[in-house]
C-alpha positions, 0 to 999 in steps of 0.5 A: 515484576512487570504487569502484562495486560491480557485484556487485549485478548478478550473480544469486546472488552474495550467496548465494555470498558467504554460503556462503563466509563460513560456510565460513570461520568456526567456529560454537560448535556446530561448535567443540563437536562438534570438542571431542567428537571430540577427547574420543572420540579420547582416551577412547574411544567408550563414555566419549564416548557416556556423557558427552555422551549421544550415539549411536555413529552420530552420532560416526562421522557427524561424523568422516566429514564432517570427513574428507571435507572435509579437516579443515575445521571448517565441515563440522561446522556443523549443517545446516538442520532445516526439513522437506522437505515442509511443510503447505500451506494448503487453501482452497476454490477459489472463495475463492481465485478471488474474492481474485484477482478483487478484486486484479485489479479493485482492485490494491494493496488491503490484506489487511484491506480484502480481508477485509471485502470477502470477507465477503459473498461467503463468506456467500453461498457458505456458505464459511468466510471467512479472516482478514486474516492468512490472506489475506495468506499466501494472497497471498504463496503465489501465484507472482504475488502475485495482482497485475497489474503496470502499465506505468508511464511516467516521472515528469513534470517540474514547473515552479517556482512563482513566490513571492507572499505568499498566505494560508496554512493555519493551523498545527495546523489540524484539520478538525472537520466535513465541508466544513470544508476540502477540498483540491485537487491535480492530477496531470500524466501524459505519454505521448510528445507527449500530456499529460493532467491529473487534478484531484483533491479530498478532504475532510479530515474525511471523506476523501470524494474526487473526481477528473476527467481533463482535457486542459487545465491552465488555471484554467478547467478547475479552476473547472469541476471545483470546480463539479462538486464543489459539486454532488456533495459533500453538505455546505457547503464553508467553506475550500479548500486548494491548492498554488501551481499556475497551475491554481488561480489566475485563474478558479479563484480568482475562483470561490472569491471569488464564493462567499466561500470561504477560499482557503489555499495551501501553502508552495512545495515543501511537499507535506506541507501537503496530505498528504491530497490527496497520499495520495489521488493516490498511491492513485488512481494505484496502484489505477486510473490505472496500469491504464487508461492505454490509455483515458486517452491516447485522443483521446476519453477519455470512457470513462476518466472513466466508469470513474473515476466507477465507481471513485470510487463504490466508493471513497466507498461501499464501500472501507474506510479505516484512518483512518475507524474505529468502535469495536465493543463486545466487539472489540479492533479497530475497524470500518473505514468508508468515507467515506459510512459515516463521514458517516452516523455524524457526524449530531448529532441523530437527530430527523429521521434516519429521515425521508427527505424532509428 
């Protein structure tokens, strides 16, 4: 019979076990102090203080501790030397409030991105802007970690796809330009007897992303969403990468064939082949969907899509990305860019760049 430990449910058990382990073992420092007390007993106080450079008070204190614990050597283990009162970080209250506001509006935002978003506020208020590391420490100092805990539902089940021979993405493929390949995926969310679907899309080169909530999981909804992507994305699309779900068949596949787009499929049960879109799915769930469940599961979730559009505009225009960087002369760390800023850096010729009519 397999033994299942239950002590992980007892609060403070492991700390108590650590204390018991310390009590039962002799550390090198405790052993040395015990030897010094033995030397004191044999040769006297004066010789011990001169040989080990100790004061009389220290010797009598060690002997009193050993006697109080009944001769247990664990009493001679050195205690903690940490100060009882530690210095605390003192930053202006408006800065702390702005960090808390950003963490409330955009949950799970990293400290490096918070630093970039905090720079304009600090400059406008004429306040010193803390570094990314300091922002991380300020967040850790807060009792609630400046984070709003969402109410999450259980993970939805997934239907097993039917295996059919399909065109796969070439091995070692790397998107070299905007629109070279865009990836699509869908997120299924459940609440009691209701279901909602979030169709997502991201460009593999620029990480420009888009999403839309729908009630239907049919291929017609995915085809309509793709037409929306064509209207929003400023570059021509060459190839499309999806999984083998039914929402990307029939009407969706026909729409791609009408525009002569290459349609690549991932292998069954291989989400790592669509890693860019899967990562965006996690980002949009952690930073937006989990905090707007009340709007998503209404009979009319138009307000959810409007809020999602505002968040996507911020995501594409302002949110810094670790994967999109620009070297800065004189700095070791590169500058983080948003997808739109990255697209502005990708022009090949400056001939028509200042002309806004082109």
